[in-house]
C-alpha positions in Angstrom: -122.0 99.7 -64.2 -120.0 102.9 -64.0 -119.2 102.3 -60.3 -118.0 98.8 -61.1 -115.8 100.1 -63.8 -114.3 102.7 -61.5 -113.5 100.2 -58.8 -112.0 97.8 -61.4 -109.7 100.6 -62.5 -108.8 101.4 -58.9 -108.1 97.8 -58.0 -106.0 97.2 -61.2 -104.0 100.3 -60.8 -103.6 99.7 -57.1 -102.2 96.3 -57.8 -99.6 97.9 -60.0 -98.7 100.6 -57.5 -98.4 98.0 -54.7 -95.5 96.6 -56.6 -93.7 99.9 -56.4 -94.2 100.8 -60.1 -94.8 104.3 -61.1 -98.1 104.7 -63.0 -98.2 106.2 -66.5 -99.4 109.7 -66.9 -102.4 108.3 -68.7 -103.3 106.1 -65.8 -102.8 108.9 -63.4 -105.1 111.2 -65.4 -107.7 108.5 -65.7 -107.9 108.1 -61.9 -108.0 111.9 -61.4 -110.7 112.2 -64.0 -112.8 109.5 -62.3 -112.3 111.4 -59.0 -113.5 114.7 -60.6 -116.6 112.8 -62.0 -117.3 111.6 -58.5 -117.0 115.0 -56.8 -119.0 116.8 -59.6 -121.9 114.4 -59.2 -125.0 115.3 -57.1 -124.3 114.2 -53.5 -127.6 113.3 -51.8 -128.0 113.5 -48.1 -130.6 113.1 -45.3 -128.9 115.5 -42.9 -125.8 117.6 -42.2 -123.9 114.6 -40.8 -124.1 113.0 -44.3 -122.0 115.7 -45.8 -118.2 116.4 -45.7 -115.7 118.5 -47.7 -113.7 116.5 -50.2 -109.9 116.4 -49.7 -109.0 115.5 -53.2 -108.9 116.1 -56.2 -108.5 119.9 -56.5 -110.0 122.3 -54.1 -112.6 121.2 -51.5 -116.1 120.4 -52.7 -119.1 119.2 -50.8 -119.5 115.4 -51.0 -121.6 112.8 -49.2 -119.9 110.5 -46.8 -121.0 107.6 -49.1 -118.5 108.9 -51.7 -115.8 109.9 -49.3 -114.4 106.3 -49.0 -114.4 105.9 -52.8 -112.4 109.2 -53.2 -110.0 108.1 -50.5 -109.3 104.9 -52.4 -108.7 106.8 -55.6 -106.4 109.2 -53.8 -104.4 106.4 -52.3 -103.9 104.7 -55.7 -103.0 108.1 -57.2 -100.4 108.8 -54.4 -98.9 105.2 -54.3 -98.7 105.3 -58.1 -96.3 108.3 -57.7 -98.7 110.5 -59.8 -98.0 114.2 -59.7 -100.6 116.7 -58.5 -100.9 120.1 -60.1 -100.4 123.0 -57.7 -103.7 124.2 -56.1 -104.6 127.7 -55.2 -107.7 127.2 -53.1 -109.7 129.5 -50.9 -110.8 128.3 -47.5 -114.4 127.1 -48.2 -117.4 127.6 -45.9 -118.8 124.7 -44.0 -120.6 121.9 -45.8 -124.2 121.0 -45.0 -127.3 119.3 -46.3 -129.7 121.6 -48.1 -132.9 120.1 -49.6 -131.3 116.7 -49.9 -128.0 117.8 -51.4 -124.6 118.4 -49.9 -123.6 122.1 -50.5 -121.5 124.9 -49.1 -123.2 127.2 -46.5 -122.6 130.5 -48.2 -123.3 133.6 -46.2 -124.6 136.8 -47.7 -121.8 138.7 -49.4 -119.5 135.7 -49.3 -117.7 134.7 -52.5 -118.4 131.2 -53.9 -115.2 129.2 -53.0 -115.3 127.2 -56.3 -115.5 130.3 -58.5 -112.3 131.9 -59.7 
């Protein structure tokens, strides 16, 4: 049900932005919030090919390809709605891979966690 609600929001907001209208700050934050919920969820995988780094929102995070298209749609709506993106100060993350069925960063000994500040 949550996925249906998310896509309904994206479609509705996308229709508004297609008309050239600027989205309200509330609508922009709602889209960005849904995107963060998506990237912060567990991303299951069967192999390394199922995992990619996210491009948005915020700094890169490991996500499954299954969610990559959903995030791309949200980012497109966010961008076309002329929403403003806070400035990011991100480190270059390590590669993303599948570990025990979940997409994660491949951290090497002594390497700093890229999502930690």
